[in-house]
Each structure stands twice: as C-alpha cells, then as structure tokens.
Backbone as a printed PyTorch tensor [residue, N CA C, xyz], in Angstrom:
tensor([[[76.9300, 73.4120, -0.4580],
         [75.7790, 73.7990,  0.5460],
         [76.4280, 73.8860,  1.9480]],

        [[75.9600, 75.0100,  2.5860],
         [76.5030, 75.3450,  3.9560],
         [75.7150, 74.4780,  4.8780]],

        [[76.5030, 73.7070,  5.6690],
         [75.7990, 72.8920,  6.7080],
         [75.9740, 73.4950,  8.0300]],

        [[74.9810, 73.2010,  8.8790],
         [74.9820, 73.7430, 10.1900],
         [76.0060, 73.1400, 11.0540]],

        [[76.6720, 73.7520, 11.9030],
         [77.5920, 73.1050, 12.8570],
         [77.2140, 73.2080, 14.3340]],

        [[76.0280, 72.7010, 14.6360],
         [75.6650, 72.7190, 16.0070],
         [76.2660, 71.5420, 16.6670]],

        [[77.4080, 71.7600, 17.1960],
         [78.0220, 70.5770, 17.8990],
         [78.1710, 70.8470, 19.3730]],

        [[78.3600, 69.8570, 20.1200],
         [78.4570, 70.0060, 21.5480],
         [79.8240, 70.4400, 21.8490]],

        [[79.9110, 71.3210, 22.8080],
         [81.1590, 71.9320, 23.2680],
         [81.4200, 71.4770, 24.7250]],

        [[82.6950, 71.3840, 25.0710],
         [83.0700, 71.0490, 26.4250],
         [82.6670, 72.2960, 27.3660]],

        [[82.4160, 71.9640, 28.5900],
         [82.0010, 73.0450, 29.5980],
         [83.2010, 73.7640, 30.0470]],

        [[83.6740, 74.6970, 29.4270],
         [84.8460, 75.3890, 29.8330],
         [84.5270, 76.8450, 29.2750]],

        [[84.6960, 77.9440, 30.1830],
         [84.2660, 79.2400, 29.7610],
         [85.3700, 80.0730, 29.1680]],

        [[85.0650, 81.0870, 28.4930],
         [85.8690, 82.0970, 27.9700],
         [85.4260, 83.4850, 28.3810]],

        [[86.1180, 84.5480, 28.1610],
         [85.7150, 85.8710, 28.4900],
         [84.6230, 86.3610, 27.7610]],

        [[83.7030, 87.1770, 28.3700],
         [82.5980, 87.8580, 27.6970],
         [81.6620, 86.8860, 26.9480]],

        [[81.3770, 85.7500, 27.5580],
         [80.6170, 84.7500, 27.0010],
         [79.1060, 85.3500, 26.8510]],

        [[78.6560, 85.3760, 25.4920],
         [77.3680, 85.9100, 25.2690],
         [76.2080, 84.8440, 25.6300]],

        [[75.0320, 85.4640, 25.9140],
         [73.9030, 84.7070, 26.2500],
         [72.9530, 84.4940, 24.9740]],

        [[73.3770, 84.8310, 23.8720],
         [72.6810, 84.9040, 22.5720],
         [73.5190, 85.6690, 21.5900]],

        [[72.7900, 86.2840, 20.6480],
         [73.4890, 87.0330, 19.5350],
         [72.7240, 88.3350, 19.2370]],

        [[73.3880, 89.3990, 19.2340],
         [72.8320, 90.7260, 18.9180],
         [71.5690, 90.9850, 19.6000]],

        [[71.4450, 90.8990, 20.9180],
         [70.2580, 91.2100, 21.6020],
         [69.1750, 90.1370, 21.6100]],

        [[69.3420, 88.9120, 20.9940],
         [68.4140, 87.9060, 21.0240],
         [69.0130, 86.7860, 21.8680]],

        [[68.3420, 86.4490, 22.9220],
         [68.8690, 85.4330, 23.8120],
         [68.5280, 84.0050, 23.1790]],

        [[69.4170, 83.0420, 23.6150],
         [69.1710, 81.7130, 23.1140],
         [67.8230, 81.1990, 23.7350]],

        [[67.0850, 80.5440, 22.9160],
         [65.6580, 80.1050, 23.3250],
         [64.6210, 81.1530, 23.0130]],

        [[64.9300, 82.2230, 22.4930],
         [63.8920, 83.2280, 22.1190],
         [62.9750, 82.5560, 21.1720]],

        [[61.7100, 82.7590, 21.4940],
         [60.6210, 82.1320, 20.6230],
         [60.5510, 82.8920, 19.3390]],

        [[60.3770, 82.1050, 18.2470],
         [60.3770, 82.7340, 16.8400],
         [59.1670, 83.6550, 16.7950]],

        [[58.1290, 83.3940, 17.3900],
         [56.9310, 84.2140, 17.3450],
         [57.2320, 85.5750, 17.7730]],

        [[58.1110, 85.7660, 18.7450],
         [58.4690, 87.0640, 19.2120],
         [59.2500, 87.9410, 18.3270]],

        [[59.9230, 87.3590, 17.2980],
         [60.7190, 87.9840, 16.3740],
         [60.4470, 87.8700, 14.8600]],

        [[59.3330, 87.1820, 14.6180],
         [58.9940, 86.7730, 13.2820],
         [58.8470, 87.9900, 12.2840]],

        [[58.3860, 89.1270, 12.8340],
         [58.2510, 90.2680, 11.9660],
         [59.6270, 90.8740, 11.5970]],

        [[60.7670, 90.5480, 12.3490],
         [62.0840, 91.0110, 12.0480],
         [62.8120, 90.0530, 11.0480]],

        [[62.2160, 88.8740, 10.7560],
         [62.9970, 87.8550,  9.9920],
         [62.3740, 87.5570,  8.6750]],

        [[63.2680, 87.1180,  7.7710],
         [63.0280, 86.7340,  6.3430],
         [63.5590, 85.3230,  6.2500]],

        [[62.7030, 84.3880,  5.7870],
         [63.1720, 82.9670,  5.5970],
         [64.2830, 82.7920,  4.7440]],

        [[65.1890, 82.0010,  5.1860],
         [66.4520, 81.7980,  4.2850],
         [66.4580, 80.2890,  3.7410]],

        [[66.3720, 79.3590,  4.6540],
         [66.4770, 77.9690,  4.2260],
         [66.0870, 77.0660,  5.4250]],

        [[65.9760, 75.7910,  5.2200],
         [65.8690, 74.8100,  6.3120],
         [66.8590, 73.7560,  6.1750]],

        [[67.4830, 73.5500,  7.2810],
         [68.4970, 72.4080,  7.4310],
         [67.7570, 71.2820,  8.0890]],

        [[67.8270, 70.0520,  7.4360],
         [67.2160, 68.9060,  7.9250],
         [67.7470, 68.3410,  9.2640]],

        [[68.9580, 68.7540,  9.7450],
         [69.4510, 68.3720, 10.9070],
         [68.5690, 68.4700, 12.1060]],

        [[68.5890, 67.4740, 12.9880],
         [67.9360, 67.4750, 14.2400],
         [66.4120, 67.6450, 14.0730]],

        [[65.8740, 67.1170, 12.8770],
         [64.4800, 67.2830, 12.7410],
         [63.9720, 68.4930, 11.9760]],

        [[65.0430, 69.3370, 11.6330],
         [64.7110, 70.6180, 11.0300],
         [65.0110, 71.8660, 11.7540]],

        [[65.8440, 72.6850, 11.1590],
         [66.2850, 73.9910, 11.7990],
         [65.9470, 74.9770, 10.7280]],

        [[65.1260, 75.8900, 11.0080],
         [64.6440, 76.9600, 10.0770],
         [65.7200, 78.1070, 10.2120]],

        [[66.3010, 78.5020,  9.0940],
         [67.1900, 79.7160,  9.1400],
         [66.5540, 80.9710,  8.5300]],

        [[66.8350, 82.0790,  9.1540],
         [66.3370, 83.3400,  8.7860],
         [67.3890, 84.3770,  8.8280]],

        [[67.1920, 85.3500,  7.9450],
         [67.9230, 86.6280,  7.8570],
         [67.1320, 87.6570,  8.5650]],

        [[67.7480, 88.4240,  9.3890],
         [67.1210, 89.5280, 10.1050],
         [67.0830, 90.7590,  9.2110]],

        [[65.8880, 91.3280,  9.0140],
         [65.6630, 92.5940,  8.2400],
         [66.6250, 93.6660,  8.8770]],

        [[67.0940, 94.4470,  7.9400],
         [67.8800, 95.6110,  8.3970],
         [69.0770, 95.2530,  9.2450]],

        [[69.6910, 94.0790,  8.9350],
         [70.8660, 93.5330,  9.7380],
         [72.0380, 94.4020,  9.4820]],

        [[72.8430, 94.7820, 10.4920],
         [74.1600, 95.4230, 10.3190],
         [75.1250, 94.3140,  9.9080]],

        [[75.5570, 94.3790,  8.6420],
         [76.4340, 93.3890,  8.1350],
         [77.9660, 93.6400,  8.2990]],

        [[78.2450, 93.9450,  9.5710],
         [79.6370, 94.0900, 10.0340],
         [79.8380, 93.4380, 11.2970]],

        [[81.0360, 93.0420, 11.6040],
         [81.3750, 92.4060, 12.9270],
         [82.6590, 93.1300, 13.2980]],

        [[82.4780, 93.8830, 14.4070],
         [83.6720, 94.8710, 14.7120],
         [83.6020, 95.9240, 13.5330]],

        [[84.7220, 96.0730, 12.9210],
         [84.7980, 97.0450, 11.9080],
         [84.8760, 96.3700, 10.5180]],

        [[84.5770, 95.1030, 10.4590],
         [84.8380, 94.3350,  9.1980],
         [83.4810, 93.8590,  8.4970]],

        [[83.3880, 94.0060,  7.2410],
         [82.2670, 93.6820,  6.5350],
         [82.0980, 92.1520,  6.5390]],

        [[80.7880, 91.6470,  6.5740],
         [80.5040, 90.3050,  6.5210],
         [79.4240, 90.0470,  5.4470]],

        [[79.1890, 88.8920,  5.0000],
         [78.3780, 88.6660,  3.8190],
         [76.9480, 88.4510,  4.2350]],

        [[76.7990, 87.6410,  5.3440],
         [75.3520, 87.2240,  5.7880],
         [75.4650, 86.7440,  7.2120]],

        [[74.2330, 86.9290,  7.8370],
         [74.0140, 86.2690,  9.2200],
         [72.7490, 85.6130,  9.0890]],

        [[72.7210, 84.2770,  9.5520],
         [71.5810, 83.4370,  9.6170],
         [71.1370, 83.0680, 11.0010]],

        [[70.0030, 83.2000, 11.3970],
         [69.4610, 82.9480, 12.7220],
         [68.7870, 81.5360, 12.6350]],

        [[69.2020, 80.5710, 13.4470],
         [68.7450, 79.2300, 13.3600],
         [67.6370, 78.9940, 14.4520]],

        [[66.4440, 78.4850, 14.1080],
         [65.4000, 78.1880, 15.0800],
         [65.1060, 76.7520, 15.0940]],

        [[65.2220, 76.0830, 16.1630],
         [64.8880, 74.6570, 16.2800],
         [63.6940, 74.5540, 17.2200]],

        [[62.7280, 73.8740, 16.7130],
         [61.4880, 73.7270, 17.4440],
         [60.9930, 75.1340, 17.8960]],

        [[61.2250, 76.1430, 16.9640],
         [60.7710, 77.4400, 17.2640],
         [61.5610, 78.2650, 18.2280]],

        [[62.7020, 77.8550, 18.6700],
         [63.5290, 78.5340, 19.5390],
         [64.9000, 78.8720, 18.9300]],

        [[65.3830, 80.0880, 19.1940],
         [66.6520, 80.4090, 18.6680],
         [67.7310, 79.5770, 19.3010]],

        [[68.3890, 78.8550, 18.4250],
         [69.3890, 77.7650, 18.8040],
         [70.7450, 78.0350, 18.4530]],

        [[70.9910, 78.7810, 17.2500],
         [72.2400, 78.9850, 16.7050],
         [72.2720, 80.0810, 15.6590]],

        [[73.3840, 80.6580, 15.4460],
         [73.6280, 81.7790, 14.5000],
         [74.8520, 81.4200, 13.7610]],

        [[74.7090, 81.5880, 12.3910],
         [75.8670, 81.4270, 11.4900],
         [76.1720, 82.7460, 10.7530]],

        [[77.4460, 83.0950, 10.7670],
         [77.9120, 84.3630, 10.2130],
         [78.9230, 83.9920,  9.1070]],

        [[78.7550, 84.5170,  7.8950],
         [79.5750, 84.2200,  6.7180],
         [80.3910, 85.4430,  6.3500]],

        [[81.6470, 85.2540,  6.0170],
         [82.5010, 86.3880,  5.5830],
         [83.2220, 85.9420,  4.2840]],

        [[83.5460, 86.9490,  3.5650],
         [84.4740, 86.7380,  2.3910],
         [85.7620, 86.1800,  2.9120]],

        [[86.4310, 85.4460,  2.1340],
         [87.7350, 84.7360,  2.4610],
         [88.6190, 85.8810,  2.9450]],

        [[88.7370, 87.0390,  2.1420],
         [89.6670, 88.0770,  2.5110],
         [89.3660, 88.7700,  3.7190]],

        [[88.1120, 88.5830,  4.2190],
         [87.7600, 89.3560,  5.6270],
         [87.8330, 88.4100,  6.7300]],

        [[87.8860, 87.1050,  6.6040],
         [87.8530, 86.1320,  7.5800],
         [88.9200, 86.3950,  8.7750]],

        [[90.2090, 86.7470,  8.3350],
         [91.2200, 86.8210,  9.2690],
         [90.8190, 88.0210, 10.2670]],

        [[90.3530, 89.1250,  9.7360],
         [90.1050, 90.3080, 10.5010],
         [88.9100, 90.0310, 11.3970]],

        [[87.8340, 89.3400, 10.9100],
         [86.7580, 88.8700, 11.8370],
         [87.2340, 88.0090, 12.9320]],

        [[88.0260, 87.0700, 12.5200],
         [88.6870, 86.0470, 13.5420],
         [89.3460, 86.9530, 14.6650]],

        [[90.2090, 87.8970, 14.1670],
         [90.8900, 88.7540, 15.1580],
         [89.8790, 89.5590, 16.0390]],

        [[88.8020, 89.8890, 15.4150],
         [87.7070, 90.5770, 16.2900],
         [87.2300, 89.6710, 17.3020]],

        [[87.0640, 88.3840, 16.8440],
         [86.5480, 87.3890, 17.9320],
         [87.5640, 87.1100, 19.1390]],

        [[88.8760, 87.1260, 18.6450],
         [89.9300, 86.9530, 19.7040],
         [89.8410, 88.1100, 20.6070]],

        [[89.7210, 89.2920, 20.1680],
         [89.7450, 90.4330, 20.9490],
         [88.5700, 90.4550, 21.9010]],

        [[87.4450, 90.0370, 21.4400],
         [86.1750, 89.9560, 22.2200],
         [86.1140, 88.9040, 23.2190]],

        [[86.6440, 87.6590, 22.8510],
         [86.4320, 86.4660, 23.6330],
         [87.5880, 85.8180, 24.1910]],

        [[88.7670, 86.2540, 23.7470],
         [90.0120, 85.5900, 24.1740],
         [90.5650, 84.6530, 23.2310]],

        [[91.6690, 84.0310, 23.6840],
         [92.3370, 82.9510, 22.8350],
         [91.5170, 81.7120, 22.7510]],

        [[91.2950, 81.2580, 21.4800],
         [90.5270, 80.0370, 21.3490],
         [91.3290, 78.7820, 21.3190]],

        [[90.7140, 77.7120, 21.3540],
         [91.2570, 76.3850, 21.1610],
         [91.5070, 76.1780, 19.6490]],

        [[92.6510, 75.7330, 19.2240],
         [92.9090, 75.4710, 17.9280],
         [92.9060, 74.0610, 17.5520]],

        [[92.1650, 73.5590, 16.5160],
         [92.1720, 72.2630, 16.2980],
         [93.5520, 71.8710, 15.5770]],

        [[94.0400, 70.7720, 16.0530],
         [95.3600, 70.3240, 15.4230],
         [95.2320, 69.6900, 14.0670]],

        [[93.8920, 69.2150, 13.6910],
         [93.7150, 68.5310, 12.5340],
         [93.3940, 69.5670, 11.2640]],

        [[92.8450, 70.6420, 11.6400],
         [92.4680, 71.6390, 10.5760],
         [93.3390, 72.9330, 10.7560]],

        [[93.8580, 73.4550,  9.6270],
         [94.6090, 74.6260,  9.7120],
         [93.8970, 75.8030, 10.2320]],

        [[92.7650, 76.0290,  9.8630],
         [91.9800, 77.2710, 10.1410],
         [90.5940, 76.9840, 10.7940]],

        [[90.5810, 76.2930, 11.9610],
         [89.4620, 75.8510, 12.7010],
         [89.6550, 76.2170, 14.3150]],

        [[88.8430, 77.1170, 14.8050],
         [89.1150, 77.5520, 16.1850],
         [87.8660, 77.4940, 16.9810]],

        [[87.9300, 77.1180, 18.2810],
         [86.7620, 76.9410, 19.0470],
         [86.8730, 77.7800, 20.4560]],

        [[85.7720, 78.3060, 20.7990],
         [85.5060, 78.8750, 22.2020],
         [84.5360, 78.0350, 22.8070]],

        [[84.9940, 77.2350, 23.8720],
         [84.0250, 76.4130, 24.6320],
         [83.3550, 77.1260, 25.8450]],

        [[82.1280, 77.2180, 25.9010],
         [81.4310, 77.8340, 26.9490],
         [80.3600, 77.0570, 27.6080]],

        [[79.8710, 77.5130, 28.7340],
         [78.6800, 76.9100, 29.3650],
         [77.3720, 77.3730, 28.7340]],

        [[77.4170, 78.5240, 28.1050],
         [76.1600, 79.1540, 27.6030],
         [76.2270, 79.0510, 26.0040]],

        [[77.2810, 79.4840, 25.5040],
         [77.5620, 79.5480, 23.9980],
         [78.8570, 79.0030, 23.5190]],

        [[78.7430, 78.1470, 22.5410],
         [80.0060, 77.6750, 21.9090],
         [80.1220, 78.4700, 20.5690]],

        [[81.4090, 78.6840, 20.3170],
         [81.7000, 79.4790, 19.0270],
         [82.7570, 78.7370, 18.2640]],

        [[82.5320, 78.5480, 16.9510],
         [83.4230, 77.9660, 16.1030],
         [83.7170, 78.9370, 14.8350]],

        [[85.0300, 79.2060, 14.6630],
         [85.3910, 80.0590, 13.5880],
         [86.3290, 79.1630, 12.6640]],

        [[85.9410, 79.2400, 11.3440],
         [86.7390, 78.3570, 10.4970],
         [86.7710, 79.1800,  9.0790]],

        [[87.9010, 78.8660,  8.3480],
         [88.0460, 79.3570,  7.0060],
         [87.8570, 78.1560,  6.0310]],

        [[86.7690, 78.0950,  5.3130],
         [86.4500, 76.9880,  4.3850],
         [86.9710, 77.3610,  2.9820]],

        [[88.1670, 76.5900,  2.7310],
         [88.8120, 76.8680,  1.4700],
         [87.9230, 76.3830,  0.2730]],

        [[87.1880, 75.2950,  0.4970],
         [86.2660, 74.8500, -0.6470],
         [85.2880, 75.9120, -1.0010]],

        [[84.7430, 76.4220, -0.0360],
         [83.5930, 77.5650, -0.1850],
         [84.1940, 78.9330, -0.4600]],

        [[85.4870, 79.0870, -0.1720],
         [86.2380, 80.2870, -0.3350],
         [85.5650, 81.3170,  0.5570]],

        [[85.1970, 81.0450,  1.9020],
         [84.5530, 81.9470,  2.7340],
         [84.8570, 81.4350,  4.1880]],

        [[84.7100, 82.4980,  5.0850],
         [84.7900, 82.0990,  6.4610],
         [83.4670, 81.8490,  7.1100]],

        [[83.3640, 80.9630,  8.0200],
         [82.0660, 80.5760,  8.6670],
         [82.3390, 80.7130, 10.2090]],

        [[81.4290, 81.4730, 10.8090],
         [81.5260, 81.5390, 12.3130],
         [80.1150, 81.1280, 12.8660]],

        [[80.1690, 80.1750, 13.6900],
         [78.9100, 79.5670, 14.2480],
         [78.9070, 79.9620, 15.7660]],

        [[77.7970, 80.4370, 16.1970],
         [77.4340, 80.5640, 17.5950],
         [76.2710, 79.6280, 17.9690]],

        [[76.5280, 78.7380, 18.9740],
         [75.4930, 77.7830, 19.2490],
         [75.1240, 77.8010, 20.7860]],

        [[73.8720, 77.6250, 21.0550],
         [73.3320, 77.6240, 22.4570],
         [73.6880, 76.2210, 22.9320]],

        [[74.3790, 76.3050, 24.0400],
         [74.8930, 74.9080, 24.6420],
         [73.6350, 74.1340, 25.2020]],

        [[72.7450, 74.6910, 25.8030],
         [71.5270, 74.0860, 26.1970],
         [70.7910, 73.5200, 25.1590]],

        [[70.4710, 74.1900, 24.0830],
         [69.7240, 73.5920, 22.9640],
         [70.4690, 72.6800, 22.2870]],

        [[71.7890, 72.7940, 22.0620],
         [72.5640, 71.8510, 21.2750],
         [72.4930, 70.4770, 22.0870]],

        [[72.5450, 70.5540, 23.4080],
         [72.5120, 69.2200, 24.1970],
         [71.1380, 68.5840, 23.9900]],

        [[70.0660, 69.3860, 24.0070],
         [68.7020, 68.8410, 23.7470],
         [68.6280, 68.3110, 22.2960]],

        [[69.2640, 68.9710, 21.3070],
         [69.1840, 68.3770, 19.9350],
         [69.8730, 67.0990, 19.8750]],

        [[71.0880, 67.0750, 20.5450],
         [71.9430, 65.8040, 20.5360],
         [71.2010, 64.6720, 21.2360]],

        [[70.5350, 64.9500, 22.3150],
         [69.7360, 63.9810, 23.1490],
         [68.5450, 63.4900, 22.2850]],

        [[67.8850, 64.3190, 21.5880],
         [66.8090, 63.8850, 20.6920],
         [67.3510, 62.9320, 19.5260]],

        [[68.4990, 63.3290, 18.9710],
         [69.1030, 62.5740, 17.9520],
         [69.4790, 61.1260, 18.5320]],

        [[70.0300, 61.0880, 19.6640],
         [70.3610, 59.8530, 20.2690],
         [69.1040, 58.9530, 20.6560]],

        [[68.0860, 59.6050, 20.9990],
         [66.9080, 58.9300, 21.3660],
         [66.2450, 58.2840, 20.1400]],

        [[66.4500, 58.8740, 19.0340],
         [65.8490, 58.2560, 17.7400],
         [66.6940, 57.2430, 17.1210]],

        [[67.9190, 56.9920, 17.5460],
         [68.7000, 55.9600, 16.9900],
         [68.0870, 54.5750, 17.3890]],

        [[68.1250, 53.6570, 16.3960],
         [67.6320, 52.2410, 16.6860],
         [68.4810, 51.7300, 17.7580]],

        [[67.8990, 50.9650, 18.5870],
         [68.6660, 50.2030, 19.6100],
         [69.2780, 48.9750, 19.0670]],

        [[70.4870, 48.6770, 19.4510],
         [71.3040, 47.5400, 18.9670],
         [70.8200, 46.2970, 19.8360]],

        [[70.3850, 45.3350, 19.1220],
         [69.8970, 44.0410, 19.8360],
         [70.9520, 42.9310, 19.4840]]])
C-alpha cells in the first residue's frame, strides 16, 4: 500500500520552487477542479486525504514516462501530489528533478531518498525497492504545518 509522505520540511529554499503542481496552486478548492478529477483512494492520515487522478493527465515528467499522478486534497484543499514511476524510469525522473530544482539533500540513512526543502513546496524523491517503483511527493508547506498542528492537538495530554 502506498502511503502519503506529507512531512514537514525545513524552511530552506531551492531554485524554481513551485507554488503547486501543473497549474494548480496549493490550497485550490476541490470544488473548483472536481470535473477534472477521478477518485483514486482515501488515505486516513490527518483525518483523511482524498486522492484523485486528473482526467487527460500528461503522464510524463520532463521527457520520461511516469505511471500515475495523484492529487491529494485535505479538508477540500490541494495539499500534496504524488507521482509514481517504474523502477527503470526513476533515475531519469530524478535527474529531471535535479535539472529543474537543483541539488537535493540526500538522506544518509537511505540509499535512494532525496529532499528539496522549501518555504512553499517540499519535494521528496525516493526509489522504493519493496514496491519496485519510484515515488516523488510534492507537499504544500503551509497545509502540511496545519495538518501536523491538528495531529498534535488531537494527541491526549500527558498527566
């Protein structure tokens, strides 16, 4: 099962930081794009994130084929996008990301896990050997912080 990776990123910018994904800005209301979307799944994280595929989506990134793009809406607002690649195409997609956004931070704990930390958008690119595919997550920093704050507020207090 593919899990959402809406994680908080440090406030450090990179080049060409996007304000959303493919013409949709973070926080876009689902009602404004619902005719473009087809339901994919719901992730129970953060009280529920509905994922949708966009009709007539261009399934390439740069000049490389990808398998799927899912748009995540939390509380009816675009909060994240997940892009999936075949294992054999992940390296080229990752190179396209580097060309577009610059050199990422590389995790020392994971061989194929890279991060671009931004003020508006966080990006995580990884090759998942278990799933035999690449996963690239784009996350709204503002909405991720709101999601994390809600999660913290719901934790039982320690007495």
